[in-house]
FIDRENKE-178489 format. One record per atom (N, C-alpha, C, O): residue number from 1; z, y, x. Coordinates in Angstrom, 1 decimal. Example, Ala and Ser with C-alpha at 12.3 -4.5 7.8 and 13.67 -1.06 7.14 Angstrom:
2
+-----+--------+--------+--------+
| num |      w |      v |      u |
+-----+--------+--------+--------+
|   1 |    7.8 |   -5.7 |   13.2 |
|   1 |    7.8 |   -4.5 |   12.3 |
|   1 |    7.8 |   -3.3 |   13.2 |
|   1 |    8.5 |   -3.3 |   14.2 |
|   2 |    7.1 |   -2.2 |   12.8 |
|   2 |    7.1 |   -1.1 |   13.7 |
|   2 |    7.9 |    0.0 |   12.9 |
|   2 |    8.0 |    1.1 |   13.4 |
+-----+--------+--------+--------+
***
This chain:
117
+-----+--------+--------+--------+
| num |      w |      v |      u |
+-----+--------+--------+--------+
|   1 |  -11.7 |    5.3 |   31.5 |
|   1 |  -11.1 |    4.3 |   30.7 |
|   1 |   -9.8 |    4.7 |   29.9 |
|   1 |   -9.4 |    4.0 |   29.0 |
|   2 |   -9.2 |    5.8 |   30.3 |
|   2 |   -8.0 |    6.2 |   29.7 |
|   2 |   -8.1 |    6.4 |   28.2 |
|   2 |   -7.2 |    5.9 |   27.5 |
|   3 |   -9.1 |    7.1 |   27.8 |
|   3 |   -9.3 |    7.3 |   26.3 |
|   3 |   -9.5 |    6.0 |   25.5 |
|   3 |   -8.7 |    5.8 |   24.6 |
|   4 |  -10.5 |    5.2 |   25.9 |
|   4 |  -10.6 |    3.9 |   25.2 |
|   4 |   -9.4 |    3.0 |   25.2 |
|   4 |   -9.1 |    2.3 |   24.3 |
|   5 |   -8.7 |    3.0 |   26.4 |
|   5 |   -7.5 |    2.1 |   26.5 |
|   5 |   -6.4 |    2.6 |   25.6 |
|   5 |   -5.8 |    1.9 |   24.9 |
|   6 |   -6.3 |    4.0 |   25.5 |
|   6 |   -5.2 |    4.5 |   24.6 |
|   6 |   -5.5 |    4.2 |   23.2 |
|   6 |   -4.6 |    3.9 |   22.4 |
|   7 |   -6.8 |    4.3 |   22.8 |
|   7 |   -7.2 |    4.0 |   21.4 |
|   7 |   -7.0 |    2.5 |   21.1 |
|   7 |   -6.6 |    2.1 |   20.0 |
|   8 |   -7.2 |    1.6 |   22.1 |
|   8 |   -7.0 |    0.2 |   21.9 |
|   8 |   -5.5 |   -0.1 |   21.8 |
|   8 |   -5.1 |   -0.9 |   21.0 |
|   9 |   -4.7 |    0.6 |   22.6 |
|   9 |   -3.3 |    0.3 |   22.8 |
|   9 |   -2.5 |    0.7 |   21.6 |
|   9 |   -1.6 |    0.0 |   21.2 |
|  10 |   -2.8 |    1.8 |   21.0 |
|  10 |   -2.0 |    2.4 |   19.9 |
|  10 |   -1.6 |    1.4 |   18.8 |
|  10 |   -0.5 |    1.3 |   18.5 |
|  11 |   -2.6 |    0.8 |   18.1 |
|  11 |   -2.2 |   -0.1 |   17.1 |
|  11 |   -1.5 |   -1.4 |   17.5 |
|  11 |   -0.7 |   -1.9 |   16.8 |
|  12 |   -1.7 |   -1.8 |   18.8 |
|  12 |   -1.0 |   -2.9 |   19.3 |
|  12 |    0.4 |   -2.6 |   19.7 |
|  12 |    1.3 |   -3.5 |   19.5 |
|  13 |    0.7 |   -1.4 |   20.1 |
|  13 |    2.1 |   -1.0 |   20.3 |
|  13 |    2.8 |   -0.9 |   19.0 |
|  13 |    3.9 |   -1.3 |   18.8 |
|  14 |    2.1 |   -0.3 |   18.0 |
|  14 |    2.7 |   -0.2 |   16.7 |
|  14 |    3.1 |   -1.5 |   16.0 |
|  14 |    4.1 |   -1.6 |   15.3 |
|  15 |    2.2 |   -2.5 |   16.1 |
|  15 |    2.5 |   -3.8 |   15.4 |
|  15 |    3.2 |   -4.8 |   16.3 |
|  15 |    3.5 |   -5.9 |   15.9 |
|  16 |    3.5 |   -4.4 |   17.6 |
|  16 |    4.2 |   -5.3 |   18.5 |
|  16 |    3.4 |   -6.3 |   19.3 |
|  16 |    4.0 |   -7.1 |   20.0 |
|  17 |    2.1 |   -6.3 |   19.1 |
|  17 |    1.3 |   -7.2 |   19.9 |
|  17 |    1.2 |   -6.9 |   21.4 |
|  17 |    1.1 |   -7.8 |   22.2 |
|  18 |    1.4 |   -5.6 |   21.7 |
|  18 |    1.5 |   -5.2 |   23.1 |
|  18 |    2.9 |   -4.7 |   23.4 |
|  18 |    3.5 |   -3.9 |   22.6 |
|  19 |    3.5 |   -5.2 |   24.4 |
|  19 |    4.8 |   -4.8 |   24.8 |
|  19 |    4.9 |   -5.0 |   26.4 |
|  19 |    4.0 |   -5.5 |   27.0 |
|  20 |    6.0 |   -4.6 |   26.9 |
|  20 |    6.1 |   -4.8 |   28.4 |
|  20 |    7.4 |   -4.3 |   28.9 |
|  20 |    8.4 |   -4.0 |   28.2 |
|  21 |    7.5 |   -4.3 |   30.2 |
|  21 |    8.8 |   -4.0 |   30.9 |
|  21 |    8.5 |   -3.1 |   32.1 |
|  21 |    7.4 |   -3.2 |   32.7 |
|  22 |    9.5 |   -2.3 |   32.5 |
|  22 |    9.4 |   -1.5 |   33.7 |
|  22 |   10.6 |   -1.7 |   34.5 |
|  22 |   11.7 |   -2.0 |   34.0 |
|  23 |   10.5 |   -1.5 |   35.8 |
|  23 |   11.6 |   -1.5 |   36.7 |
|  23 |   11.8 |   -0.1 |   37.2 |
|  23 |   10.8 |    0.6 |   37.6 |
|  24 |   13.0 |    0.4 |   37.3 |
|  24 |   13.3 |    1.8 |   37.7 |
|  24 |   14.2 |    1.7 |   39.0 |
|  24 |   14.9 |    0.8 |   39.3 |
|  25 |   14.0 |    2.8 |   39.8 |
|  25 |   14.8 |    3.0 |   40.9 |
|  25 |   15.2 |    4.5 |   40.9 |
|  25 |   14.3 |    5.4 |   41.0 |
|  26 |   16.5 |    4.8 |   40.8 |
|  26 |   17.0 |    6.2 |   40.7 |
|  26 |   16.3 |    6.9 |   39.6 |
|  26 |   16.0 |    8.1 |   39.7 |
|  27 |   16.1 |    6.3 |   38.5 |
|  27 |   15.5 |    7.0 |   37.3 |
|  27 |   14.0 |    7.1 |   37.3 |
|  27 |   13.4 |    7.6 |   36.4 |
|  28 |   13.3 |    6.6 |   38.4 |
|  28 |   11.9 |    6.6 |   38.5 |
|  28 |   11.3 |    5.2 |   38.3 |
|  28 |   11.8 |    4.3 |   38.8 |
|  29 |   10.2 |    5.2 |   37.5 |
|  29 |    9.6 |    3.9 |   37.3 |
|  29 |    8.9 |    3.5 |   38.5 |
|  29 |    8.0 |    4.3 |   39.0 |
|  30 |    9.1 |    2.3 |   39.1 |
|  30 |    8.5 |    1.8 |   40.3 |
|  30 |    7.7 |    0.6 |   40.1 |
|  30 |    7.0 |    0.2 |   41.0 |
|  31 |    7.8 |   -0.1 |   38.9 |
|  31 |    7.0 |   -1.3 |   38.7 |
|  31 |    6.9 |   -1.5 |   37.2 |
|  31 |    7.8 |   -1.0 |   36.4 |
|  32 |    5.9 |   -2.2 |   36.8 |
|  32 |    5.7 |   -2.4 |   35.3 |
|  32 |    4.8 |   -3.6 |   35.1 |
|  32 |    4.0 |   -4.0 |   35.9 |
|  33 |    4.9 |   -4.1 |   33.8 |
|  33 |    4.0 |   -5.2 |   33.4 |
|  33 |    3.7 |   -5.0 |   31.9 |
|  33 |    4.6 |   -4.6 |   31.1 |
|  34 |    2.5 |   -5.2 |   31.5 |
|  34 |    2.1 |   -5.2 |   30.1 |
|  34 |    1.8 |   -6.6 |   29.6 |
|  34 |    1.3 |   -7.4 |   30.4 |
|  35 |    2.1 |   -6.8 |   28.4 |
|  35 |    1.9 |   -8.2 |   27.8 |
|  35 |    1.3 |   -8.0 |   26.4 |
|  35 |    1.6 |   -7.1 |   25.6 |
|  36 |    0.4 |   -8.9 |   26.1 |
|  36 |   -0.3 |   -8.9 |   24.8 |
|  36 |   -0.2 |  -10.3 |   24.2 |
|  36 |   -0.4 |  -11.3 |   24.9 |
|  37 |    0.0 |  -10.3 |   22.9 |
|  37 |   -0.1 |  -11.6 |   22.1 |
|  37 |   -1.5 |  -11.7 |   21.6 |
|  37 |   -2.0 |  -10.8 |   20.9 |
|  38 |   -2.2 |  -12.8 |   22.0 |
|  38 |   -3.5 |  -13.1 |   21.6 |
|  38 |   -3.6 |  -14.2 |   20.5 |
|  38 |   -3.0 |  -15.2 |   20.7 |
|  39 |   -4.3 |  -13.9 |   19.5 |
|  39 |   -4.6 |  -15.0 |   18.5 |
|  39 |   -5.7 |  -15.9 |   19.1 |
|  39 |   -6.8 |  -15.4 |   19.4 |
|  40 |   -5.3 |  -17.1 |   19.3 |
|  40 |   -6.2 |  -18.1 |   20.0 |
|  40 |   -6.2 |  -19.4 |   19.3 |
|  40 |   -5.1 |  -19.9 |   19.0 |
|  41 |   -7.3 |  -20.1 |   19.1 |
|  41 |   -7.2 |  -21.4 |   18.4 |
|  41 |   -6.4 |  -22.4 |   19.2 |
|  41 |   -6.4 |  -22.3 |   20.5 |
|  42 |   -5.7 |  -23.3 |   18.6 |
|  42 |   -5.0 |  -24.4 |   19.3 |
|  42 |   -6.0 |  -25.0 |   20.4 |
|  42 |   -7.2 |  -25.1 |   20.1 |
|  43 |   -5.4 |  -25.3 |   21.5 |
|  43 |   -6.2 |  -25.7 |   22.7 |
|  43 |   -5.5 |  -26.9 |   23.3 |
|  43 |   -4.3 |  -27.1 |   23.1 |
|  44 |   -6.2 |  -27.7 |   24.1 |
|  44 |   -5.5 |  -28.8 |   24.7 |
|  44 |   -4.3 |  -28.4 |   25.6 |
|  44 |   -3.4 |  -29.2 |   25.9 |
|  45 |   -4.3 |  -27.1 |   26.1 |
|  45 |   -3.2 |  -26.7 |   26.9 |
|  45 |   -2.0 |  -26.1 |   26.0 |
|  45 |   -0.9 |  -25.9 |   26.5 |
|  46 |   -2.3 |  -25.9 |   24.8 |
|  46 |   -1.3 |  -25.4 |   23.8 |
|  46 |   -1.7 |  -25.9 |   22.4 |
|  46 |   -2.1 |  -25.1 |   21.6 |
|  47 |   -1.6 |  -27.2 |   22.2 |
|  47 |   -2.2 |  -27.8 |   20.9 |
|  47 |   -1.4 |  -27.4 |   19.7 |
|  47 |   -1.9 |  -27.5 |   18.6 |
|  48 |   -0.1 |  -27.0 |   19.8 |
|  48 |    0.7 |  -26.7 |   18.6 |
|  48 |    0.7 |  -25.2 |   18.3 |
|  48 |    1.4 |  -24.9 |   17.3 |
|  49 |    0.1 |  -24.4 |   19.1 |
|  49 |    0.3 |  -23.0 |   19.0 |
|  49 |   -1.1 |  -22.3 |   18.9 |
|  49 |   -2.0 |  -22.6 |   19.7 |
|  50 |   -1.2 |  -21.3 |   18.0 |
|  50 |   -2.4 |  -20.5 |   18.0 |
|  50 |   -2.2 |  -19.1 |   18.6 |
|  50 |   -2.8 |  -18.1 |   18.2 |
|  51 |   -1.3 |  -19.1 |   19.6 |
|  51 |   -1.0 |  -17.8 |   20.3 |
|  51 |   -1.2 |  -18.1 |   21.8 |
|  51 |   -0.8 |  -19.2 |   22.3 |
|  52 |   -1.7 |  -17.1 |   22.5 |
|  52 |   -1.6 |  -17.1 |   24.0 |
|  52 |   -1.0 |  -15.7 |   24.4 |
|  52 |   -1.2 |  -14.7 |   23.7 |
|  53 |   -0.2 |  -15.8 |   25.4 |
|  53 |    0.3 |  -14.5 |   26.0 |
|  53 |   -0.6 |  -14.1 |   27.1 |
|  53 |   -1.0 |  -14.9 |   28.0 |
|  54 |   -1.0 |  -12.8 |   27.1 |
|  54 |   -1.9 |  -12.3 |   28.2 |
|  54 |   -1.1 |  -11.3 |   29.0 |
|  54 |   -0.5 |  -10.3 |   28.4 |
|  55 |   -1.1 |  -11.5 |   30.3 |
|  55 |   -0.4 |  -10.6 |   31.2 |
|  55 |   -1.4 |   -9.6 |   31.8 |
|  55 |   -2.5 |  -10.0 |   32.3 |
|  56 |   -1.1 |   -8.3 |   31.7 |
|  56 |   -2.0 |   -7.3 |   32.3 |
|  56 |   -1.2 |   -6.2 |   32.9 |
|  56 |    0.0 |   -6.0 |   32.6 |
|  57 |   -1.8 |   -5.4 |   33.6 |
|  57 |   -1.2 |   -4.1 |   34.2 |
|  57 |    0.0 |   -4.4 |   35.0 |
|  57 |    1.0 |   -3.6 |   34.9 |
|  58 |    0.1 |   -5.4 |   35.8 |
|  58 |    1.2 |   -5.7 |   36.7 |
|  58 |    1.0 |   -4.7 |   37.9 |
|  58 |    0.0 |   -4.7 |   38.5 |
|  59 |    2.0 |   -3.9 |   38.1 |
|  59 |    1.9 |   -3.0 |   39.2 |
|  59 |    3.3 |   -2.7 |   39.8 |
|  59 |    4.3 |   -2.6 |   39.1 |
|  60 |    3.3 |   -2.6 |   41.1 |
|  60 |    4.5 |   -2.2 |   41.9 |
|  60 |    4.1 |   -1.1 |   42.8 |
|  60 |    3.1 |   -1.2 |   43.6 |
|  61 |    4.9 |    0.0 |   42.8 |
|  61 |    4.6 |    1.1 |   43.7 |
|  61 |    4.6 |    0.6 |   45.2 |
|  61 |    5.4 |   -0.3 |   45.5 |
|  62 |    3.7 |    1.1 |   46.0 |
|  62 |    3.5 |    0.6 |   47.4 |
|  62 |    4.8 |    0.6 |   48.1 |
|  62 |    5.1 |   -0.4 |   48.9 |
|  63 |    5.7 |    1.6 |   48.0 |
|  63 |    6.9 |    1.7 |   48.8 |
|  63 |    7.9 |    0.7 |   48.3 |
|  63 |    8.9 |    0.4 |   49.0 |
|  64 |    7.7 |    0.0 |   47.2 |
|  64 |    8.7 |   -0.9 |   46.6 |
|  64 |    8.2 |   -2.4 |   46.7 |
|  64 |    8.9 |   -3.3 |   46.2 |
|  65 |    7.0 |   -2.6 |   47.2 |
|  65 |    6.5 |   -3.9 |   47.3 |
|  65 |    7.3 |   -4.8 |   48.3 |
|  65 |    7.9 |   -4.3 |   49.2 |
|  66 |    7.3 |   -6.1 |   48.1 |
|  66 |    8.0 |   -7.0 |   48.9 |
|  66 |    9.4 |   -7.2 |   48.6 |
|  66 |   10.2 |   -7.8 |   49.4 |
|  67 |    9.9 |   -6.6 |   47.5 |
|  67 |   11.3 |   -6.7 |   47.1 |
|  67 |   11.5 |   -7.6 |   45.9 |
|  67 |   12.6 |   -7.7 |   45.4 |
|  68 |   10.4 |   -8.3 |   45.5 |
|  68 |   10.6 |   -9.3 |   44.4 |
|  68 |   10.5 |   -8.7 |   43.0 |
|  68 |   10.7 |   -9.4 |   42.0 |
|  69 |   10.1 |   -7.4 |   42.9 |
|  69 |   10.0 |   -6.8 |   41.6 |
|  69 |    8.9 |   -7.5 |   40.7 |
|  69 |    9.2 |   -7.7 |   39.5 |
|  70 |    7.8 |   -7.7 |   41.2 |
|  70 |    6.7 |   -8.4 |   40.4 |
|  70 |    7.1 |   -9.8 |   40.0 |
|  70 |    6.9 |  -10.2 |   38.8 |
|  71 |    7.8 |  -10.5 |   40.8 |
|  71 |    8.3 |  -11.8 |   40.5 |
|  71 |    9.3 |  -11.7 |   39.3 |
|  71 |    9.3 |  -12.5 |   38.4 |
|  72 |   10.2 |  -10.8 |   39.4 |
|  72 |   11.2 |  -10.6 |   38.4 |
|  72 |   10.5 |  -10.2 |   37.0 |
|  72 |   10.9 |  -10.7 |   36.0 |
|  73 |    9.6 |   -9.3 |   37.1 |
|  73 |    8.8 |   -8.9 |   35.9 |
|  73 |    8.1 |  -10.1 |   35.3 |
|  73 |    8.0 |  -10.3 |   34.1 |
|  74 |    7.5 |  -10.9 |   36.1 |
|  74 |    6.8 |  -12.1 |   35.6 |
|  74 |    7.8 |  -13.1 |   35.0 |
|  74 |    7.5 |  -13.7 |   33.9 |
|  75 |    9.0 |  -13.2 |   35.5 |
|  75 |   10.0 |  -14.1 |   34.9 |
|  75 |   10.4 |  -13.5 |   33.5 |
|  75 |   10.6 |  -14.3 |   32.6 |
|  76 |   10.6 |  -12.2 |   33.5 |
|  76 |   11.0 |  -11.6 |   32.2 |
|  76 |    9.8 |  -11.7 |   31.2 |
|  76 |   10.1 |  -11.9 |   30.0 |
|  77 |    8.6 |  -11.6 |   31.6 |
|  77 |    7.4 |  -11.8 |   30.7 |
|  77 |    7.5 |  -13.2 |   30.1 |
|  77 |    7.2 |  -13.4 |   28.9 |
|  78 |    7.7 |  -14.2 |   31.0 |
|  78 |    7.8 |  -15.6 |   30.5 |
|  78 |    8.8 |  -15.8 |   29.4 |
|  78 |    8.6 |  -16.4 |   28.4 |
|  79 |   10.0 |  -15.2 |   29.6 |
|  79 |   11.1 |  -15.2 |   28.7 |
|  79 |   10.7 |  -14.6 |   27.3 |
|  79 |   10.9 |  -15.1 |   26.3 |
|  80 |   10.0 |  -13.4 |   27.5 |
|  80 |    9.6 |  -12.7 |   26.3 |
|  80 |    8.6 |  -13.4 |   25.5 |
|  80 |    8.6 |  -13.4 |   24.2 |
|  81 |    7.6 |  -14.1 |   26.2 |
|  81 |    6.6 |  -14.9 |   25.5 |
|  81 |    7.3 |  -16.1 |   24.7 |
|  81 |    7.0 |  -16.3 |   23.6 |
|  82 |    8.2 |  -16.7 |   25.4 |
|  82 |    8.9 |  -17.9 |   24.8 |
|  82 |    9.7 |  -17.4 |   23.6 |
|  82 |    9.6 |  -18.1 |   22.5 |
|  83 |   10.3 |  -16.3 |   23.7 |
|  83 |   11.1 |  -15.8 |   22.5 |
|  83 |   10.1 |  -15.5 |   21.3 |
|  83 |   10.6 |  -15.6 |   20.2 |
|  84 |    8.9 |  -15.3 |   21.6 |
|  84 |    7.9 |  -15.1 |   20.5 |
|  84 |    7.1 |  -16.3 |   20.1 |
|  84 |    6.1 |  -16.2 |   19.3 |
|  85 |    7.5 |  -17.5 |   20.7 |
|  85 |    6.8 |  -18.7 |   20.3 |
|  85 |    5.5 |  -19.0 |   21.1 |
|  85 |    4.8 |  -19.9 |   20.7 |
|  86 |    5.3 |  -18.3 |   22.1 |
|  86 |    4.1 |  -18.5 |   23.0 |
|  86 |    4.4 |  -19.6 |   24.0 |
|  86 |    5.4 |  -19.6 |   24.7 |
|  87 |    3.5 |  -20.5 |   24.1 |
|  87 |    3.7 |  -21.7 |   25.0 |
|  87 |    2.6 |  -21.7 |   26.1 |
|  87 |    2.6 |  -22.6 |   26.9 |
|  88 |    1.7 |  -20.7 |   26.2 |
|  88 |    0.7 |  -20.7 |   27.2 |
|  88 |    0.4 |  -19.2 |   27.5 |
|  88 |    0.2 |  -18.5 |   26.6 |
|  89 |    0.4 |  -18.9 |   28.8 |
|  89 |    0.1 |  -17.5 |   29.1 |
|  89 |   -1.1 |  -17.5 |   30.1 |
|  89 |   -1.3 |  -18.4 |   30.9 |
|  90 |   -1.9 |  -16.4 |   30.1 |
|  90 |   -3.0 |  -16.3 |   31.0 |
|  90 |   -3.0 |  -14.9 |   31.6 |
|  90 |   -2.3 |  -14.0 |   31.1 |
|  91 |   -3.8 |  -14.8 |   32.7 |
|  91 |   -4.0 |  -13.5 |   33.3 |
|  91 |   -5.2 |  -13.6 |   34.2 |
|  91 |   -5.7 |  -14.6 |   34.5 |
|  92 |   -5.7 |  -12.4 |   34.6 |
|  92 |   -6.8 |  -12.3 |   35.5 |
|  92 |   -6.2 |  -11.7 |   36.8 |
|  92 |   -5.7 |  -10.6 |   36.8 |
|  93 |   -6.2 |  -12.5 |   37.9 |
|  93 |   -5.5 |  -12.1 |   39.1 |
|  93 |   -6.3 |  -11.3 |   40.0 |
|  93 |   -7.5 |  -11.6 |   40.2 |
|  94 |   -5.7 |  -10.3 |   40.6 |
|  94 |   -6.4 |   -9.6 |   41.7 |
|  94 |   -6.1 |  -10.4 |   43.0 |
|  94 |   -5.3 |  -11.3 |   43.0 |
|  95 |   -6.9 |  -10.1 |   44.0 |
|  95 |   -6.6 |  -10.8 |   45.3 |
|  95 |   -5.2 |  -10.6 |   45.8 |
|  95 |   -4.6 |  -11.5 |   46.4 |
|  96 |   -4.7 |   -9.4 |   45.5 |
|  96 |   -3.3 |   -9.1 |   46.0 |
|  96 |   -2.3 |   -9.9 |   45.2 |
|  96 |   -1.3 |  -10.3 |   45.7 |
|  97 |   -2.5 |  -10.1 |   43.9 |
|  97 |   -1.5 |  -10.8 |   43.1 |
|  97 |   -1.6 |  -12.3 |   43.1 |
|  97 |   -0.6 |  -13.0 |   42.8 |
|  98 |   -2.8 |  -12.8 |   43.4 |
|  98 |   -3.0 |  -14.3 |   43.4 |
|  98 |   -1.9 |  -15.1 |   44.1 |
|  98 |   -1.5 |  -16.1 |   43.5 |
|  99 |   -1.5 |  -14.7 |   45.3 |
|  99 |   -0.5 |  -15.6 |   46.0 |
|  99 |    0.8 |  -15.6 |   45.2 |
|  99 |    1.4 |  -16.7 |   45.2 |
| 100 |    1.2 |  -14.5 |   44.6 |
| 100 |    2.4 |  -14.5 |   43.8 |
| 100 |    2.3 |  -15.5 |   42.6 |
| 100 |    3.2 |  -16.3 |   42.4 |
| 101 |    1.2 |  -15.4 |   41.9 |
| 101 |    1.0 |  -16.2 |   40.7 |
| 101 |    0.9 |  -17.7 |   41.1 |
| 101 |    1.5 |  -18.6 |   40.4 |
| 102 |    0.3 |  -18.0 |   42.2 |
| 102 |    0.3 |  -19.4 |   42.7 |
| 102 |    1.7 |  -19.9 |   43.0 |
| 102 |    2.0 |  -21.0 |   42.7 |
| 103 |    2.5 |  -19.1 |   43.7 |
| 103 |    3.9 |  -19.5 |   44.0 |
| 103 |    4.7 |  -19.7 |   42.7 |
| 103 |    5.6 |  -20.5 |   42.7 |
| 104 |    4.3 |  -19.0 |   41.7 |
| 104 |    5.0 |  -19.1 |   40.4 |
| 104 |    4.5 |  -20.3 |   39.5 |
| 104 |    4.9 |  -20.5 |   38.4 |
| 105 |    3.5 |  -21.0 |   40.1 |
| 105 |    3.0 |  -22.2 |   39.3 |
| 105 |    1.8 |  -22.0 |   38.5 |
| 105 |    1.5 |  -22.9 |   37.7 |
| 106 |    1.2 |  -20.8 |   38.6 |
| 106 |    0.0 |  -20.6 |   37.8 |
| 106 |   -1.1 |  -21.4 |   38.4 |
| 106 |   -1.2 |  -21.6 |   39.6 |
| 107 |   -2.0 |  -21.9 |   37.5 |
| 107 |   -3.2 |  -22.6 |   37.9 |
| 107 |   -4.5 |  -21.8 |   37.8 |
| 107 |   -4.6 |  -21.0 |   36.8 |
| 108 |   -5.4 |  -22.0 |   38.7 |
| 108 |   -6.7 |  -21.3 |   38.6 |
| 108 |   -7.5 |  -22.0 |   37.4 |
| 108 |   -7.5 |  -23.2 |   37.4 |
| 109 |   -8.1 |  -21.2 |   36.6 |
| 109 |   -8.9 |  -21.7 |   35.5 |
| 109 |  -10.3 |  -21.1 |   35.6 |
| 109 |  -10.4 |  -19.8 |   35.7 |
| 110 |  -11.3 |  -21.8 |   35.5 |
| 110 |  -12.6 |  -21.2 |   35.6 |
| 110 |  -12.9 |  -20.5 |   34.3 |
| 110 |  -12.6 |  -21.0 |   33.2 |
| 111 |  -13.5 |  -19.3 |   34.4 |
| 111 |  -13.8 |  -18.5 |   33.3 |
| 111 |  -15.1 |  -17.8 |   33.6 |
| 111 |  -15.3 |  -17.3 |   34.7 |
| 112 |  -16.0 |  -17.7 |   32.7 |
| 112 |  -17.2 |  -16.9 |   32.8 |
| 112 |  -17.2 |  -15.8 |   31.8 |
| 112 |  -16.6 |  -15.8 |   30.8 |
| 113 |  -18.0 |  -14.8 |   32.1 |
| 113 |  -18.1 |  -13.6 |   31.2 |
| 113 |  -19.5 |  -13.0 |   31.3 |
| 113 |  -20.2 |  -13.2 |   32.3 |
| 114 |  -19.8 |  -12.4 |   30.2 |
| 114 |  -21.1 |  -11.7 |   30.2 |
| 114 |  -20.9 |  -10.4 |   29.4 |
| 114 |  -20.4 |  -10.5 |   28.2 |
| 115 |  -21.3 |   -9.3 |   29.9 |
| 115 |  -21.2 |   -8.0 |   29.2 |
| 115 |  -22.4 |   -8.0 |   28.2 |
| 115 |  -23.6 |   -8.2 |   28.6 |
| 116 |  -22.2 |   -7.7 |   27.0 |
| 116 |  -23.2 |   -7.6 |   26.0 |
| 116 |  -23.5 |   -6.1 |   25.7 |
| 116 |  -22.6 |   -5.3 |   25.7 |
| 117 |  -24.8 |   -5.8 |   25.6 |
| 117 |  -25.1 |   -4.5 |   25.3 |
| 117 |  -25.9 |   -3.9 |   26.3 |
| 117 |  -26.3 |   -2.7 |   26.3 |
+-----+--------+--------+--------+
***
């Protein structure tokens, strides 16, 4: 996936649709979060906005877990989305991340998918 992801990422980094934050300890990156601005039609959860913020690539090094880094990164993500006029954010939670997102007030939303091709 590294090659296709890099090709997808490059134009989004260049135009600012993809951005994120990292946490460091003694100069080493120990946690990070990626954020994407999605063009999305107005929706009952965000009727005045045609943007959604998408959270992806949340990661904390195993030795640094349990210190609140993911929670701090999620808070910074929310601030950054608000600064950009985003009023609704989404993510796909792993089993490990779900308890954190629930504590932060995220709601489960049913979604279905189908791979084409």
